[in-house]
C-alpha positions as CSV (number, residue, x, y, z in Angstrom):
1,M,14.1,0.6,1.7
2,L,10.8,0.1,3.5
3,V,9.4,-2.4,1.0
4,R,12.4,-4.7,1.6
5,R,12.0,-4.4,5.4
6,A,8.3,-5.4,5.0
7,E,9.2,-8.3,2.7
8,Q,11.8,-9.6,5.1
9,A,9.5,-9.3,8.1
10,Q,6.8,-11.4,6.3
11,G,9.1,-13.7,4.4
12,V,7.5,-12.8,1.0
13,V,8.4,-10.8,-2.1
14,A,5.9,-8.2,-3.3
15,T,5.0,-8.4,-6.9
16,A,3.9,-4.8,-7.3
17,L,3.7,-1.5,-5.5
18,A,0.3,0.1,-5.0
19,A,-0.3,3.8,-4.3
20,P,-3.3,6.1,-4.4
21,D,-4.0,7.6,-7.8
22,F,-2.7,11.0,-6.6
23,K,0.7,9.5,-5.6
24,S,1.2,7.0,-8.4
25,V,3.5,9.3,-10.3
26,A,5.5,10.6,-7.4
27,P,9.2,10.6,-8.2
28,E,10.1,8.7,-5.0
29,L,7.6,6.0,-5.9
30,L,8.8,5.8,-9.5
31,R,12.4,5.4,-8.3
32,A,11.5,2.7,-5.8
33,A,9.5,0.8,-8.4
34,E,12.4,1.0,-10.9
35,A,15.0,-0.1,-8.2
36,L,12.8,-3.0,-7.2
37,G,11.7,-4.0,-10.7
38,R,8.1,-3.8,-9.8
39,K,5.0,-2.3,-11.5
40,I,2.9,0.4,-9.9
41,I,-0.8,-0.1,-9.3
42,A,-2.7,3.2,-9.1
43,V,-5.6,2.8,-6.6
44,P,-8.6,5.0,-7.3
45,P,-10.4,6.8,-4.4
46,G,-13.4,4.5,-4.4
47,A,-11.2,1.5,-3.9
48,L,-9.4,3.2,-1.0
49,L,-12.7,3.9,0.7
50,A,-14.0,0.3,0.1
51,A,-11.0,-1.2,1.7
52,Q,-11.2,0.9,4.9
53,P,-13.2,-1.6,7.0
54,H,-10.5,-4.3,6.4
55,C,-7.5,-2.2,7.4
56,L,-5.7,-2.9,10.7
57,T,-4.6,0.7,11.5
58,R,-6.1,4.1,11.4
59,S,-4.3,7.5,11.1
60,P,-6.0,10.7,12.1
61,A,-3.3,12.6,10.1
62,A,-4.1,10.5,6.9
63,L,-7.8,11.0,7.4
64,A,-7.3,14.8,7.6
65,A,-4.9,14.9,4.7
66,V,-6.5,12.6,2.2
67,G,-9.9,11.6,3.5
68,V,-9.2,8.0,4.5
69,A,-7.7,6.8,7.7
70,A,-5.6,4.0,6.2
71,V,-3.7,4.6,3.0
72,S,-1.0,2.0,2.5
73,E,-3.1,-0.9,3.9
74,A,-6.0,0.1,1.7
75,C,-3.8,0.3,-1.3
76,A,-2.4,-3.2,-0.6
77,L,-5.9,-4.6,-0.2
78,A,-7.3,-2.9,-3.3
79,A,-4.4,-4.1,-5.4
80,V,-5.0,-7.8,-4.6
81,G,-8.8,-7.5,-4.9
82,A,-11.6,-9.3,-3.2
83,G,-10.6,-11.9,-0.7
84,G,-7.2,-10.3,-0.1
85,V,-5.8,-10.2,3.4
86,L,-3.2,-7.9,5.1
87,L,-0.1,-9.8,6.3
88,A,0.6,-7.4,9.1
89,P,-0.1,-3.8,10.1
90,K,1.7,-1.2,8.0
91,L,5.4,-0.3,8.6
92,T,6.3,3.3,8.7
93,S,9.4,5.4,8.1
94,A,9.9,9.2,8.1
95,A,9.1,9.3,4.4
96,A,6.7,6.4,3.7
97,T,4.4,3.7,4.8
98,C,4.2,0.1,3.5
99,A,1.7,-2.7,3.9
100,L,1.7,-6.1,2.3
101,A,-1.4,-8.1,1.3
102,R,-1.8,-11.5,-0.1
103,G,-4.2,-12.3,-2.9
104,V,-4.4,-12.3,-6.6
105,I,-3.5,-8.9,-8.2
106,S,-6.6,-7.6,-9.9
């Protein structure tokens, strides 16, 4: 599972999973949250946009598909709120992306 890979790489344990509003009820995400015992934080479009300047990576495909160039990193930053920092660039798999941020979950 990509979340576990990210946690191991950074030596941390995520306390929640964050996803854009439009993906927050996706079956794959719900299954991952249940398997990990984590809550899901739904990130609204405005928060995704606000986090863009603080993201480490940009994806032309994401920009074309959803209107922002960084989705997982922006979700991680939005979930932890002001002052949050990304621990590393996102990890990717064939089915998902994952980014971890440190801060206080808002």
